[in-house]
C-alpha positions in Angstrom: 24.0 186.8 96.2 23.1 184.9 92.4 25.6 182.8 90.4 24.3 182.1 86.9 27.2 178.7 86.2 28.0 176.3 84.6 31.3 176.8 84.1 34.6 176.2 86.3 35.1 179.8 86.9 31.0 179.4 88.6 32.1 176.5 90.8 35.3 178.0 91.7 33.7 181.5 92.7 30.8 179.7 94.6 34.1 177.5 96.5 35.2 180.4 97.4 33.0 182.7 98.9 33.3 181.0 102.0 31.0 184.0 104.1 28.7 185.0 101.5 25.2 182.7 101.1 25.3 181.4 97.5 22.5 180.7 95.5 24.1 178.7 91.8 21.7 178.7 89.0 22.7 175.8 86.3 20.4 175.6 82.9 20.1 171.6 83.7 21.7 170.6 79.8 24.2 168.4 82.2 21.9 165.9 83.8 24.7 165.3 86.6 26.6 168.5 87.6 29.7 168.1 90.2 28.4 169.2 93.6 28.6 172.8 94.9 28.3 174.8 98.2 25.2 176.8 99.0 22.0 176.6 97.0 21.7 175.0 93.4 18.6 175.9 91.5 18.3 174.2 87.8 16.7 176.0 84.8 15.8 178.9 83.5 14.1 182.3 84.8 11.7 182.7 81.5 13.9 185.3 80.3 14.9 189.1 81.5 11.5 189.6 83.3 11.6 186.0 85.1 14.6 186.6 86.4 14.4 190.0 87.9 11.3 188.8 89.7 13.3 186.4 91.2 16.2 188.6 92.0 13.9 190.9 93.7 11.7 187.5 95.3 14.7 186.0 96.6 16.0 189.5 97.8 19.0 189.0 95.9 21.9 191.9 96.8 24.3 190.9 93.8 24.8 189.4 90.8 27.6 187.5 89.0 27.3 186.2 85.0 29.8 183.1 85.1 27.5 181.5 82.3 29.7 179.8 79.2 31.3 183.1 76.8 29.2 181.5 74.2 25.9 182.1 75.8 25.1 185.0 74.9 20.6 184.8 75.6 21.5 184.7 79.4 24.3 186.9 79.4 21.7 189.5 77.8 18.8 188.4 80.1 21.4 188.5 83.2 21.5 192.5 82.1 18.4 193.3 81.6 17.1 192.0 84.9 19.4 194.2 86.9 18.5 197.0 85.0 15.1 196.1 85.8 15.3 195.4 89.8 18.3 197.2 90.2 21.3 194.7 91.4 24.6 195.2 91.5 26.3 192.8 88.0 29.4 191.8 87.5 30.3 189.1 83.8 33.3 186.9 84.4 34.3 185.7 81.2 37.3 183.4 81.0 40.2 185.2 78.8 40.2 184.1 75.0 42.4 181.9 72.9 45.0 183.9 71.2 46.8 182.0 68.6 50.4 181.0 70.1 53.3 180.7 67.0 52.9 177.4 65.4 49.0 177.7 65.4 47.3 177.9 61.9 43.6 178.7 62.9 40.5 180.0 60.7 38.3 182.2 62.6 34.5 182.2 61.7 31.8 183.9 63.2 29.4 181.0 63.9 28.4 177.5 63.8 27.3 177.6 60.2 30.5 179.3 58.8 32.4 176.3 60.6 30.7 173.5 59.3 31.7 175.4 55.5 35.4 175.9 56.1 35.5 172.0 57.0 37.2 170.8 53.7 35.3 168.0 51.8 37.0 164.6 52.7 38.2 165.7 55.6 38.1 164.0 59.3 37.0 165.9 61.4 36.9 166.4 65.3 34.2 168.3 66.9 34.4 169.5 70.4 32.1 172.1 70.6 29.8 170.3 72.8 26.1 168.9 71.7 23.9 171.7 71.5 25.3 173.1 67.8 25.9 169.7 65.6 22.8 170.6 63.6 25.0 172.4 61.1 27.1 169.5 60.6 23.9 166.7 60.0 24.0 167.9 56.2 27.6 167.2 55.8 28.1 163.4 54.1 31.5 164.5 52.4 33.7 164.6 55.7 33.8 162.5 58.9 33.5 163.7 62.6 35.0 162.4 65.9 32.2 164.0 68.3 33.2 165.1 72.1 30.7 165.8 74.6 30.3 165.6 77.9 26.7 163.8 77.6 25.7 161.6 74.5 24.0 164.1 71.5 20.4 163.8 70.7 20.2 165.9 68.1 20.6 165.0 64.2 24.1 164.0 63.6 26.3 163.9 60.4 25.9 160.2 58.6 29.8 159.8 59.3 30.7 160.1 62.6 31.8 158.5 65.7 30.8 159.6 69.5 32.8 159.9 72.6 31.7 160.9 76.4 34.2 162.5 78.1 34.3 165.8 80.8 37.2 167.8 80.8 39.9 169.0 81.6 42.3 167.2 79.4 45.5 166.5 79.8 47.8 167.7 76.0 49.3 164.1 75.4 45.9 162.5 75.5 44.4 164.7 72.9 47.4 164.6 71.0 47.0 160.6 71.4 42.9 161.1 70.5 43.6 163.0 67.1 46.1 160.8 66.1 44.2 157.4 66.3 41.7 159.3 64.7 43.7 160.5 62.0 42.0 163.8 62.6 42.8 166.7 59.5 40.9 169.7 61.6 39.4 170.7 64.7 36.6 172.7 65.1 35.9 174.2 68.6 34.7 177.5 69.8 36.8 180.2 71.2 35.6 179.7 74.6 38.8 180.3 76.7 40.1 178.2 79.6 41.5 174.3 78.7 43.4 174.7 75.7 45.2 171.2 75.6 42.9 170.5 72.2 44.4 173.2 70.8 48.3 172.9 72.5 47.5 169.0 71.0 47.0 170.4 67.2 49.9 172.9 67.0 51.9 170.1 68.0 50.6 167.7 65.3 50.4 170.5 62.7 46.9 170.3 62.6 44.8 173.5 61.4 41.8 174.9 63.9 38.6 176.0 62.7 37.6 178.4 66.1 33.9 179.8 66.4 34.6 183.5 67.1 32.5 185.0 70.9 29.0 186.1 70.3 29.1 190.3 71.2 28.5 190.7 75.2 26.3 193.1 77.1 27.9 196.8 78.5 29.1 196.1 82.4 31.5 195.2 84.6 33.8 192.2 83.5 36.6 190.7 84.7 38.7 187.8 83.7 39.6 185.9 86.9 38.0 183.9 90.1 40.1 185.7 92.0 39.0 189.2 90.7 35.1 188.1 91.0 35.9 187.9 94.5 37.7 191.0 95.0 34.4 192.8 94.0 32.2 190.6 96.0 34.3 191.2 99.3 34.1 195.4 98.1 30.3 195.1 98.1 28.4 197.2 101.0 27.0 194.8 103.0 23.5 194.9 103.8 22.4 196.1 107.5 19.8 195.5 109.7 17.5 198.4 110.0 15.8 198.6 113.5 12.0 198.0 113.3 12.7 196.0 110.4 10.3 193.7 109.9 10.6 189.9 109.7 10.7 190.2 105.9 13.0 192.5 105.4 15.2 190.6 108.1 14.8 187.4 105.5 15.5 189.1 102.4 18.8 190.7 103.9 20.2 187.1 105.0 19.2 185.9 102.1 21.5 188.5 99.8 
């Protein structure tokens, strides 16, 4: 089976499927991804048609889309590929964050709107990764603390500081970071998962600007790795038919 990965949940699923031959596909945005069991491929497929061809050529028996909740294009391509080359498809989507008592959130529909929502003169913590910083490059009236797994390589705001770090993070450390840099507002995507930065902002009374998730394609979805494992286990397993050729047997082994 093929896992479209790049998330903590995708890695956990690959490790949990000990009785299934797994290929995990990574987009290649992180130069040094963590080690994973099974096969790992790096890079895109060439759109939905290319992914459909890969599913057929490799004899993939099932597809789990466990990409980041904001990887809308990849999810759309996965849905179309599974239609073009009929393949069982599941979306493993971590639950969204929901506001708690003490939260001061402003929800916005996209990254440009998040940039607009940062007040002039503010000191903002950008926890949105390194791919979506361009809309903030024109903000010369605020200061930005930018955190990403790897150094950003695109346009950056005039006044900024960059730190590189990989989560998960502790609430105590996040609170110390916000206090050290005198942060006035947190900017993040509503990606779910590790919420230490939001808990820290809540503790310190710092408002947050959260980018709403893009719409996902139709299809079956679950919110936990355990549910995804049960879905995989419930799939019918291919059986080798009598007289099947070597190519058919090989495809069944790979699925």
